[in-house]
C-alpha positions in Angstrom: 154.2 -49.5 11.1 156.5 -48.8 14.0 155.2 -48.4 17.5 156.4 -44.8 17.7 154.7 -43.9 14.4 151.5 -45.6 15.5 151.5 -43.9 18.9 152.4 -40.6 17.3 149.5 -40.9 14.8 147.1 -41.8 17.6 148.2 -38.7 19.6 148.0 -36.5 16.6 144.5 -37.8 15.7 143.3 -37.2 19.3 144.7 -33.7 19.4 143.0 -32.8 16.1 139.8 -34.4 17.3 139.9 -32.3 20.5 140.4 -29.1 18.4 137.5 -30.0 16.2 135.2 -30.6 19.1 136.2 -27.3 20.7 135.6 -25.4 17.4 132.2 -27.0 17.0 131.2 -26.3 20.6 132.0 -22.6 20.2 129.4 -22.5 17.5 131.2 -19.9 15.4 131.4 -21.9 12.2 128.9 -22.4 9.4 126.7 -25.5 9.1 128.8 -26.6 6.1 132.0 -26.3 8.0 130.4 -28.1 10.9 129.5 -31.0 8.7 133.0 -31.2 7.3 134.4 -31.1 10.8 132.0 -33.8 11.9 133.0 -36.0 8.9 136.7 -35.5 9.8 136.0 -36.3 13.4 134.4 -39.6 12.4 137.5 -40.5 10.4 139.7 -39.5 13.3 137.6 -41.5 15.8 137.9 -44.6 13.6 141.7 -44.2 13.3 141.9 -43.9 17.1 139.6 -47.0 17.6 141.8 -49.0 15.3 144.9 -48.0 17.1 143.4 -49.0 20.4 142.3 -52.3 19.0 145.8 -53.0 17.7 147.3 -52.1 21.1 144.8 -54.4 22.8 145.7 -57.2 20.5 149.4 -56.7 21.2 148.8 -56.7 24.9 146.8 -60.0 24.7 149.7 -61.6 22.7 152.2 -60.4 25.3 150.2 -61.8 28.1 149.8 -65.2 26.6 152.0 -67.8 28.3 152.4 -71.4 27.1 149.3 -71.1 24.9 147.2 -70.1 27.9 145.7 -66.7 28.5 146.8 -65.2 31.8 144.2 -62.4 31.8 142.4 -61.8 35.0 139.1 -60.0 35.5 139.5 -56.3 36.3 138.1 -55.2 39.6 137.9 -51.6 40.5 138.2 -51.6 44.2 
């Protein structure tokens, strides 16, 4: 899968997830519709999590030098 397609799918999934959350927060849908939206939201969340894991793996590969990890601890100063 190309990077653009993967990024596009991630963005589309996030947009749809945000719309579902807004719709459910308004409370103007039936319980059955809420459950369907929740199920869809779970699938979208898993899609996004997988895309993020894939991106993290690519970053780790790119940061590897001479077989050594060059990662440094993150400090939020």
